[in-house]
C-alpha positions as CSV (number, residue, x, y, z in Angstrom):
1,X,-0.3,-131.5,-186.6
2,X,-3.0,-133.1,-186.6
3,X,-1.2,-135.9,-188.1
4,X,1.8,-135.6,-185.9
5,X,-1.0,-135.8,-182.8
6,X,-2.3,-138.9,-184.4
7,X,1.2,-140.8,-184.9
8,X,2.4,-139.9,-181.1
9,X,-1.1,-141.0,-179.8
10,X,-1.1,-144.4,-181.7
11,X,2.8,-144.8,-180.2
12,X,1.4,-144.1,-176.7
13,X,-1.4,-146.4,-177.0
14,X,0.7,-149.0,-178.5
15,X,3.1,-148.1,-175.6
16,X,0.2,-148.5,-172.9
17,X,-0.5,-151.8,-174.3
18,X,2.6,-153.4,-174.2
19,X,3.4,-152.3,-171.0
20,X,0.3,-153.9,-169.6
21,X,1.1,-157.1,-171.7
22,X,4.7,-156.9,-170.1
23,X,3.5,-156.4,-166.6
24,X,1.0,-159.1,-167.5
25,X,3.7,-161.6,-169.3
26,X,6.5,-161.1,-167.6
27,X,6.6,-158.8,-164.0
28,X,3.6,-161.0,-162.7
29,X,4.9,-164.1,-162.6
30,X,8.4,-162.4,-161.5
31,X,6.4,-160.9,-158.7
32,X,4.6,-164.3,-157.9
33,X,8.2,-166.1,-157.8
34,X,9.9,-163.5,-156.0
35,X,6.9,-163.6,-152.9
36,X,7.2,-167.3,-153.5
37,X,10.9,-167.1,-152.2
38,X,10.1,-164.4,-149.8
39,X,7.6,-167.1,-147.7
40,X,10.0,-169.5,-148.3
41,X,12.5,-167.5,-146.4
42,X,9.6,-166.7,-143.8
43,X,9.2,-170.0,-143.1
44,X,5.6,-170.6,-144.9
45,X,5.7,-173.8,-146.7
46,X,2.7,-174.7,-147.2
47,X,1.5,-171.9,-150.1
48,X,2.2,-172.2,-153.4
49,X,2.4,-170.0,-156.4
50,X,-1.0,-170.1,-158.1
51,X,-0.3,-168.7,-162.2
52,X,-2.3,-169.4,-165.3
53,X,-1.1,-167.6,-167.8
54,X,2.0,-168.0,-170.3
55,X,3.2,-171.4,-170.7
56,X,7.4,-171.1,-170.2
57,X,6.1,-169.1,-167.5
58,X,3.7,-171.5,-165.8
59,X,6.5,-174.3,-166.3
60,X,8.8,-172.0,-164.3
61,X,6.2,-171.6,-161.5
62,X,5.3,-175.0,-161.3
63,X,8.7,-175.8,-160.8
64,X,9.3,-173.1,-158.1
65,X,6.2,-175.4,-156.7
66,X,7.3,-178.6,-157.3
67,X,11.0,-177.4,-155.4
68,X,8.9,-176.0,-152.2
69,X,7.1,-179.4,-151.7
70,X,10.1,-181.4,-151.7
71,X,11.7,-179.0,-149.4
72,X,8.7,-179.5,-147.4
73,X,8.9,-183.4,-147.6
74,X,12.9,-183.3,-146.9
75,X,12.1,-180.6,-143.8
76,X,9.0,-182.9,-142.5
77,X,11.3,-186.1,-142.9
78,X,14.3,-184.4,-141.6
79,X,12.0,-183.6,-138.2
80,X,10.4,-187.2,-138.0
81,X,13.7,-188.6,-138.0
82,X,15.2,-185.9,-135.5
83,X,12.1,-186.8,-133.1
84,X,13.2,-190.5,-133.9
85,X,16.9,-190.6,-133.1
86,X,16.0,-188.3,-129.9
87,X,13.2,-191.1,-129.2
88,X,16.2,-193.9,-129.7
89,X,18.7,-192.0,-127.4
90,X,16.0,-191.4,-125.0
91,X,15.0,-195.1,-124.6
92,X,18.4,-196.6,-125.2
93,X,18.9,-194.1,-121.7
94,X,16.4,-195.3,-120.1
95,X,17.0,-199.6,-120.9
96,X,20.6,-198.5,-119.9
97,X,19.3,-197.3,-116.2
98,X,17.6,-200.9,-115.4
99,X,20.8,-203.2,-115.8
100,X,23.1,-200.3,-114.6
101,X,20.9,-200.1,-110.7
102,X,21.2,-203.6,-110.9
103,X,25.0,-203.7,-111.1
104,X,25.1,-201.1,-108.6
105,X,22.5,-203.1,-106.5
106,X,24.6,-206.6,-106.3
107,X,28.0,-204.7,-106.0
108,X,27.0,-203.1,-103.2
109,X,25.5,-205.7,-101.5
110,X,28.7,-208.2,-101.9
111,X,30.8,-204.7,-100.1
112,X,27.9,-204.1,-97.5
113,X,28.6,-208.4,-97.1
114,X,24.7,-208.6,-97.3
115,X,25.8,-211.7,-99.8
116,X,27.5,-213.0,-96.9
117,X,28.4,-216.7,-98.7
118,X,30.2,-217.9,-101.4
119,X,27.2,-219.0,-102.7
120,X,25.4,-215.8,-102.5
121,X,28.2,-213.9,-103.7
122,X,28.6,-215.6,-106.6
123,X,25.0,-215.5,-107.6
124,X,25.4,-211.6,-107.0
125,X,28.5,-210.9,-109.1
126,X,26.7,-213.3,-111.7
127,X,23.8,-211.4,-112.0
128,X,25.5,-208.2,-112.4
129,X,28.0,-209.5,-114.9
130,X,24.6,-210.3,-117.3
131,X,23.6,-206.9,-116.3
132,X,27.0,-205.5,-117.9
133,X,26.6,-208.1,-121.1
134,X,22.9,-206.1,-121.5
135,X,24.3,-203.1,-121.4
136,X,26.9,-203.7,-124.0
137,X,24.2,-205.0,-126.3
138,X,22.4,-201.4,-126.5
139,X,25.8,-199.7,-126.2
140,X,26.6,-201.3,-129.4
141,X,23.4,-200.7,-131.5
142,X,24.5,-197.3,-130.6
143,X,28.0,-197.8,-132.0
144,X,26.2,-199.4,-135.1
145,X,24.2,-196.8,-136.1
146,X,27.0,-194.1,-135.4
147,X,29.3,-196.2,-137.9
148,X,26.0,-196.4,-140.2
149,X,25.3,-193.1,-140.5
150,X,28.9,-191.6,-140.5
151,X,29.4,-194.0,-143.4
152,X,32.4,-196.0,-141.3
153,X,31.2,-199.6,-141.1
154,X,33.7,-201.5,-143.4
155,X,32.8,-204.2,-145.4
156,X,35.7,-206.7,-146.8
157,X,34.1,-209.8,-149.0
158,X,35.1,-213.1,-149.7
159,X,33.8,-215.8,-151.4
160,X,32.0,-218.1,-148.9
161,X,29.5,-220.5,-149.0
162,X,26.3,-219.0,-147.0
163,X,24.1,-222.5,-146.0
164,X,27.9,-223.7,-144.5
165,X,28.6,-220.4,-142.4
166,X,24.9,-220.2,-140.8
167,X,25.4,-223.6,-140.0
168,X,28.6,-222.9,-137.8
169,X,26.3,-220.0,-136.3
170,X,23.7,-221.8,-135.1
171,X,26.0,-224.7,-133.6
172,X,27.5,-221.9,-131.7
173,X,24.3,-220.5,-130.5
174,X,22.8,-223.6,-129.5
175,X,25.6,-224.6,-127.4
176,X,25.0,-221.6,-125.3
177,X,21.0,-221.6,-125.8
178,X,18.7,-222.7,-123.3
179,X,16.3,-225.3,-125.6
180,X,13.1,-224.2,-123.3
181,X,13.7,-220.6,-124.7
182,X,14.7,-221.2,-128.2
183,X,15.5,-223.7,-130.9
184,X,16.7,-224.0,-134.1
185,X,16.6,-226.0,-136.9
186,X,18.3,-225.8,-140.8
187,X,16.8,-226.6,-144.1
188,X,19.7,-226.6,-146.9
189,X,17.9,-226.7,-150.3
190,X,21.4,-228.8,-152.0
191,X,24.1,-230.2,-151.3
192,X,26.2,-228.2,-153.3
193,X,25.4,-224.6,-152.6
194,X,27.1,-221.6,-155.1
195,X,29.2,-219.3,-153.0
196,X,28.5,-215.7,-152.6
197,X,30.3,-212.3,-152.0
198,X,29.7,-211.7,-148.5
199,X,30.9,-209.9,-144.7
200,X,31.8,-213.2,-142.5
201,X,31.7,-210.4,-139.7
202,X,28.7,-208.4,-140.9
203,X,26.5,-211.3,-141.9
204,X,26.6,-212.4,-137.8
205,X,25.1,-209.3,-137.0
206,X,22.2,-210.2,-139.2
207,X,21.6,-212.9,-137.7
208,X,22.2,-211.5,-133.9
209,X,19.4,-209.1,-134.9
210,X,17.2,-211.3,-136.1
211,X,17.3,-213.4,-133.3
212,X,17.4,-210.5,-131.1
213,X,14.1,-209.7,-132.7
214,X,12.4,-212.9,-132.8
215,X,13.0,-213.3,-129.0
216,X,11.4,-209.5,-127.9
217,X,8.4,-210.2,-130.1
218,X,7.5,-213.9,-131.4
219,X,5.3,-214.0,-128.6
220,X,6.0,-217.8,-128.1
221,X,8.6,-220.2,-125.6
222,X,10.4,-221.4,-127.0
223,X,10.9,-219.6,-130.3
224,X,11.4,-221.6,-132.7
225,X,14.0,-220.3,-135.2
226,X,13.5,-222.2,-138.8
227,X,16.3,-221.4,-141.1
228,X,16.2,-221.7,-144.5
229,X,18.9,-221.9,-147.5
230,X,18.2,-222.2,-151.0
231,X,19.5,-221.0,-154.4
232,X,17.3,-219.8,-157.6
233,X,18.8,-218.9,-161.0
234,X,20.1,-215.9,-159.7
235,X,20.2,-215.0,-156.0
236,X,20.7,-217.3,-153.2
237,X,18.1,-216.9,-150.6
238,X,18.4,-217.5,-147.1
239,X,14.4,-217.2,-145.0
240,X,14.3,-217.0,-141.1
241,X,10.7,-218.1,-139.7
242,X,10.5,-217.6,-135.5
243,X,6.9,-219.1,-136.0
244,X,5.8,-216.4,-133.8
245,X,3.0,-214.0,-133.7
246,X,3.7,-212.2,-136.9
247,X,3.8,-208.5,-137.5
248,X,0.7,-206.2,-138.3
249,X,0.3,-206.1,-142.2
250,X,-0.2,-201.8,-141.4
251,X,3.3,-202.5,-140.0
252,X,5.3,-204.5,-142.5
253,X,5.9,-202.0,-144.9
254,X,7.9,-199.7,-142.0
255,X,9.6,-202.4,-140.4
256,X,13.3,-202.0,-142.2
257,X,12.8,-197.9,-141.7
258,X,15.4,-196.2,-139.2
259,X,14.2,-195.9,-135.6
260,X,10.5,-198.1,-136.5
261,X,9.4,-199.7,-133.3
262,X,6.4,-201.9,-133.9
263,X,6.1,-202.0,-130.2
264,X,5.0,-198.5,-129.8
265,X,4.4,-199.0,-126.1
266,X,8.0,-199.7,-124.8
267,X,6.8,-203.1,-123.7
268,X,9.9,-204.1,-125.0
269,X,12.9,-203.1,-124.6
270,X,14.7,-201.6,-128.3
271,X,16.6,-199.3,-129.8
272,X,14.5,-199.5,-133.1
273,X,17.8,-199.8,-135.2
274,X,18.0,-203.3,-135.5
275,X,16.4,-204.5,-138.6
276,X,17.2,-201.1,-140.5
277,X,20.9,-202.9,-139.5
278,X,19.8,-205.9,-141.1
279,X,18.4,-203.4,-144.4
280,X,21.7,-201.4,-144.3
281,X,24.2,-204.4,-144.6
282,X,22.2,-206.2,-147.5
283,X,22.3,-203.4,-149.3
284,X,26.0,-202.6,-149.2
285,X,25.7,-206.8,-150.1
286,X,24.3,-205.6,-153.2
287,X,21.2,-207.9,-151.9
288,X,17.8,-207.0,-150.6
289,X,15.7,-208.6,-147.7
290,X,11.7,-208.9,-147.4
291,X,9.2,-209.5,-144.9
292,X,6.1,-211.3,-144.5
293,X,3.9,-213.1,-142.3
294,X,3.9,-216.8,-143.2
295,X,3.0,-219.2,-140.5
296,X,5.2,-216.4,-138.1
297,X,7.2,-213.4,-138.8
298,X,9.6,-214.3,-141.7
299,X,12.8,-213.0,-143.2
300,X,13.8,-213.0,-146.4
301,X,17.5,-212.2,-147.2
302,X,18.3,-212.3,-150.9
303,X,21.8,-212.4,-152.0
304,X,23.0,-212.0,-155.5
305,X,25.2,-214.9,-157.1
306,X,27.2,-213.1,-159.2
307,X,28.2,-209.7,-157.9
């Protein structure tokens, strides 16, 4: 009997030992993981699992914490993007109000007979027309961004000479531009430039966005746009320099982000998507875009020679 009792006691002690070990080794981390999942479900993303024990479960808990940090980071980014998107729509709505009010006012002036001469009528109608063009630019920004976000901006690549294409663009702009507001110059690194794959409809959109950015933020009149096109061993490069005031160094890393505005006080109209569109189009060309302060604000577009 004594030996049987001793055997049973030993078995009970072993069972208790293994039970405690099982609780410590398995149940404790499992309960911590369950509690962590409940915290995430309740919206608590800040508190992490603090477990030290078996190496295998430490890795599991660490992976859980990494996942939680990723979820939290994505959540904050979504909130940031949503706020920026709301600010963009609010800003463009505000910017649209000015030309719309102008159109209504000048057309009403014509209808009410305030513009009582042919010259004054033409002036009123021209001002109203200019305001519709301003509205069209703002609406085009929204349309471009919508197509990018939905993945519906088409690209049709052809082989073309970037320097020659840029020269034609400059000539068209010079015909309409007031030299007291903006001037252009083009430097080409070599006579025979290698052709690259490019979308001849999207590249002018890049130039238009760069020109709009320079006209708003260069801080000089006239804005002196200097464009250089040259080739390296692997790329064809276009540099756009407005010889203006440049951009604060702390803002340079962010200027190609969605909705980012260097002019946070909204002294100038803008959607905050112009340079984001430039970056997106360059990515679709398998190229890249860089920015720096170098005698003004310089944008560098780098296209691969071979695609």
